[in-house]
N, C-alpha and C positions, 0 to 999 in steps of 0.2 A: 551850963551850956556855953556861955561865952567866957573866954578867959581861962577855961580849964584845959589842961593838956589831955589829949586822948591817950589812954594807956594801950600800948601795943601788946597783942597777945603773942607769946612765944611758946612754941610747942616744947614740951620737956624732951630732953636729950637723954637717951638711954645708951649707956656705954657697955653693951654686951658684945662680946666678940662674935663676929659672923662666922658661922661654921659652914665649910664647904660640904656639899652633899656629894658623896662619891657615886660615880655612875656604876651601876651594877655590871659586872662582866656578863656578856651573853653566855647563856647556857650552851655547852657544846651539844651538837645534834649527834645522837648515836647513829653510826652508819648502818644501813640495812644491807649493804653489799660491801664485802671486804675481799679484795684481791690479795691473797696471802703472799708472804715472803717466799720467793722461789717460784711463784706461779707466773707463767707467761701467757697472756691473753693475746691472740692474734685475731683481729676482726673489729667490727664496729658494733657499738651497742648504745641503746637509749635507756635512760633511767629517770624516774620521778622521785627517787629516794636518794639520800646521801650515800656517797661512795667513798671508801677509804682504800688507797692503793699502797700496798707494801711491796708488791712485786712489779711486774712490767706489763704495760699495755702497748701493743703495736697495732694501732688502728685509730679510729675516731670515736670520741665520746660526745654524746648529746645528753644533757641533764638539766632538768628544771629545778635542781636542788644543788647542794654543795658537794664539792669534790675535794678530798684531802689526799695529797700525795706525800707520803711519809719519807723520811730521810733516805732510805734505800730504794724507794719506789721510783718508777719512771714512766713517762708517756712519750711515745714517738708517734706523732699524728696530730690531728686537729681536734679541738675541743670547743664546744659551745655549752657554757655552763651558767648557773646562777652566780656561784662564787667559787673561788679556788684558794686553797690554803696549801702552799707549796713549800715542802721541806726537802724534797728530792729533786728530780730533773725532768724537764719538759723540753722536747725539741719539736717545734711545729707552731701552728697558728692557734691562738687561744682567744676566744670571745667570752667575756664575763659580763653579764647584765648587771651585776651588783658589785662585789668587791674582790680584788685580787690581793693576796698577801704572800710575799716572798720572804721566807724566814732566812736566818743566817746561813743555813746549810742548803738552801734552795738555789736553783739555777734555771733560768728560762732562756732558751735560744730560739728566737723566732719572733713573729709579730704578735702583739698583744693589744686587744681593744677591751677596755674596761671602764666602768663608771667611777671606780675608786681604786687607787693603788697604794699599798703600804709595803715598804721594804725595810728589812732589818740590816744592821751593819754586817758585812760579810756576804750578803746575798749577791747573786750575779744575774744580770739581764743583758742580753745581746740581741738587738733587733729593733723593730719599729714599734713605738707606743702611740696608740690612738685613744685619747680620753673621750668617752662618749657620755652624754647625759643619762642619768638613771631614768628608766621608764617610770612615768607617773603611776601612783597607786590609785586605782579607780574604785571608789567605794559605792556600793549600791545604797541609795537613800532609803531610809526606813519610812514606811507609810505613816501619815499623820493619824492620830488617834480618833479625831472627830470626822474623818471621811467615811461616808457610807459606801458599801459595795454597790456596784452598778445595778445588780439585780434588785436591791432594795430601794433604789432611788425613785423619787416621786416626780412626775412631770411638772414642769413649771407652768403655772397658769398665766395666760396673757390677758 
């Protein structure tokens, strides 16, 4: 008790290398609508499914999903999308609620509003950029297990 030195505890040190966990690449979403090479679409359309553009669209697109404009594809008009993967050309105003990616072969001439922008070396962008916050994801709360439905509830005695 008196005169004795207290022994300090030291945790053992393990010298194992720290391994980084690679982030999985997002799985590509298969397009449900494909505008084929050589096809020209004139007009406006809405879609809830992924779109892949190999041809030309002259009009406006509104989509709650992703749009991919391939290397020889183009859009002349306005677009309101969830996300855009651009390898081809766009002339017009683009609004993306999620992510915009402009690849090395891609070019965008016009105004862009997006939550996230990624550009590759060699890509082109001419216009005004507006970075907007990503809309929050609202999750519906799950009901508690111990809650009784109202129909089975008993009155409270006073």
